Backbone as JSON, one array per atom type, in Angstrom:
{
  "sequence": "MAIFTNRDYEPDDDPAPWGVDWQGDEIEVGEEDVVLINSEYVRLDDAADWLVANSTPVNTEDI",
  "N": [[-48.44, 0.52, 31.95], [-47.64, 0.92, 28.99], [-47.17, 3.66, 26.14], [-47.75, 3.66, 22.49], [-46.93, 5.42, 19.97], [-47.62, 6.61, 16.42], [-45.08, 7.09, 15.79], [-43.24, 5.77, 16.75], [-43.34, 3.25, 15.24], [-43.03, 3.77, 12.6], [-40.82, 4.19, 9.78], [-37.66, 5.88, 9.61], [-37.5, 8.99, 7.73], [-35.3, 9.34, 5.89], [-33.45, 6.82, 4.66], [-31.33, 4.35, 5.63], [-28.31, 3.37, 4.92], [-27.57, 0.66, 2.52], [-25.07, -0.82, 2.86], [-21.4, -0.52, 2.26], [-19.08, 0.39, -0.07], [-15.96, -1.01, -1.57], [-14.35, 1.26, -1.36], [-15.17, 2.65, 1.12], [-17.37, 4.28, 0.82], [-21.19, 4.9, 0.86], [-23.82, 2.43, -0.01], [-26.7, 2.67, -1.54], [-29.98, 1.68, -0.83], [-31.39, -0.44, -3.58], [-29.66, 0.14, -5.65], [-28.04, -0.99, -8.35], [-25.64, -0.83, -9.79], [-23.44, -2.53, -8.29], [-21.32, -4.64, -7.68], [-20.25, -8.12, -6.16], [-17.16, -8.95, -5.23], [-14.52, -10.76, -4.02], [-15.54, -10.56, -1.64], [-16.11, -8.02, -1.2], [-18.1, -5.03, -1.9], [-18.06, -3.72, -5.29], [-18.64, -0.8, -6.97], [-19.64, -0.81, -10.63], [-18.68, 1.3, -11.97], [-16.24, 1.68, -10.62], [-14.71, -0.3, -10.8], [-12.5, -1.14, -12.34], [-10.37, 0.76, -10.8], [-10.37, -0.86, -8.69], [-9.54, -3.27, -9.46], [-6.9, -2.71, -10.26], [-5.9, -1.61, -7.98], [-5.77, -4.14, -6.49], [-4.43, -6.09, -7.75], [-1.82, -8.63, -9.03], [1.43, -7.97, -9.97], [2.86, -9.77, -12.72], [5.35, -11.17, -14.05], [5.83, -12.46, -17.19], [8.17, -12.95, -18.92], [10.12, -14.92, -20.35], [12.96, -16.62, -19.31]],
  "CA": [[-48.98, 0.62, 30.75], [-46.71, 1.84, 27.44], [-48.04, 4.58, 25.41], [-47.07, 3.71, 21.73], [-47.53, 6.11, 18.91], [-46.99, 6.13, 15.25], [-43.5, 7.51, 15.17], [-42.73, 4.34, 17.56], [-43.31, 2.26, 14.33], [-42.54, 4.79, 11.1], [-39.07, 4.14, 9.53], [-37.27, 7.34, 9.37], [-37.64, 9.5, 5.86], [-33.76, 8.94, 5.33], [-33.44, 5.52, 4.44], [-29.88, 3.74, 6.22], [-27.58, 2.85, 3.85], [-27.84, -0.71, 2.5], [-23.7, -1.15, 3.19], [-20.64, 0.27, 1.82], [-18.08, -0.42, -0.91], [-14.82, -1.01, -1.36], [-13.73, 2.4, -0.91], [-16.2, 3.12, 2.17], [-18.61, 5.04, 0.03], [-22.61, 4.31, 1.16], [-24.64, 1.98, -0.98], [-27.93, 3.08, -1.08], [-31.14, 0.57, -1.2], [-31.78, -0.06, -4.94], [-28.3, 0.59, -6.39], [-28.21, -1.87, -9.15], [-24.43, -1.11, -10.3], [-22.81, -2.62, -7.5], [-20.95, -6.44, -7.3], [-19.33, -8.59, -5.01], [-15.73, -9.3, -5.73], [-13.66, -11.14, -3.3], [-15.86, -10.32, -0.18], [-16.12, -6.65, -1.39], [-18.66, -4.7, -2.65], [-17.63, -2.62, -6.21], [-19.48, -0.33, -7.86], [-19.07, -1.1, -11.74], [-17.8, 2.43, -12.43], [-14.79, 1.93, -9.79], [-14.07, -1.73, -10.8], [-10.79, -0.52, -13.15], [-9.5, 1.18, -9.62], [-10.02, -1.91, -7.77], [-8.43, -4.17, -10.08], [-5.31, -1.71, -10.25], [-5.45, -1.93, -6.16], [-5.84, -5.19, -5.73], [-3.65, -7.11, -8.67], [-0.61, -8.43, -8.54], [2.14, -7.93, -11.19], [3.42, -10.91, -12.78], [6.46, -11.48, -15.14], [5.57, -13.33, -18.06], [8.98, -12.99, -19.79], [11.1, -16.09, -20.32], [14.45, -16.15, -18.66]],
  "C": [[-48.14, 1.52, 29.69], [-47.58, 2.59, 26.61], [-47.52, 4.42, 23.92], [-47.88, 4.57, 20.85], [-47.05, 6.09, 17.55], [-45.62, 6.31, 15.06], [-42.76, 6.27, 15.69], [-42.69, 3.06, 16.2], [-42.87, 2.75, 12.72], [-41.13, 4.6, 11.0], [-38.8, 5.96, 9.32], [-37.11, 7.55, 7.84], [-36.38, 9.44, 5.68], [-33.51, 7.41, 5.38], [-31.99, 5.12, 5.19], [-29.34, 3.69, 4.84], [-27.29, 1.21, 3.73], [-26.2, -1.48, 2.89], [-22.8, -0.04, 2.93], [-19.62, -0.28, 0.63], [-16.87, -0.36, -0.44], [-13.73, 0.21, -0.61], [-14.42, 3.38, 0.58], [-17.2, 4.09, 2.1], [-20.03, 4.24, 0.55], [-23.15, 3.88, -0.02], [-26.08, 1.99, -0.68], [-28.94, 2.05, -1.42], [-31.35, 0.56, -2.46], [-30.8, -0.34, -5.83], [-28.29, -0.95, -7.07], [-26.44, -2.09, -9.95], [-23.32, -1.75, -9.3], [-22.65, -4.51, -7.5], [-20.0, -7.04, -6.39], [-18.11, -9.24, -5.8], [-14.96, -9.45, -4.43], [-14.22, -10.72, -1.73], [-16.01, -8.74, -0.16], [-17.05, -6.11, -2.26], [-18.11, -3.6, -3.74], [-18.32, -2.11, -7.04], [-18.64, -0.37, -9.28], [-18.5, 0.04, -12.37], [-16.15, 2.56, -11.93], [-14.22, 0.62, -9.96], [-12.75, -1.57, -11.61], [-9.79, -0.2, -11.79], [-9.57, -0.05, -9.07], [-9.01, -3.0, -8.18], [-7.09, -3.52, -10.0], [-4.85, -1.94, -8.78], [-5.28, -3.1, -5.83], [-5.08, -6.4, -6.46], [-2.33, -7.11, -7.94], [0.22, -8.36, -9.55], [2.73, -9.22, -11.24], [4.34, -10.72, -14.04], [6.4, -12.61, -15.97], [6.8, -13.55, -19.21], [9.86, -14.51, -19.42], [12.27, -15.83, -20.13], [15.34, -17.28, -19.19]]
}
């Protein structure tokens, strides 16, 4: 017969991250400034960096 204690059912004091953003930084549970773009989580503060890193230059000059 196994003996279980409260520790077997209690979560750790330090919550596990909810996920990671496109730069590999952890996203904590409850963060609201994160959006999903092309299957990658991007913080709104880093959205401009994501656009630069994932954009393709286009030549719009008429030849």
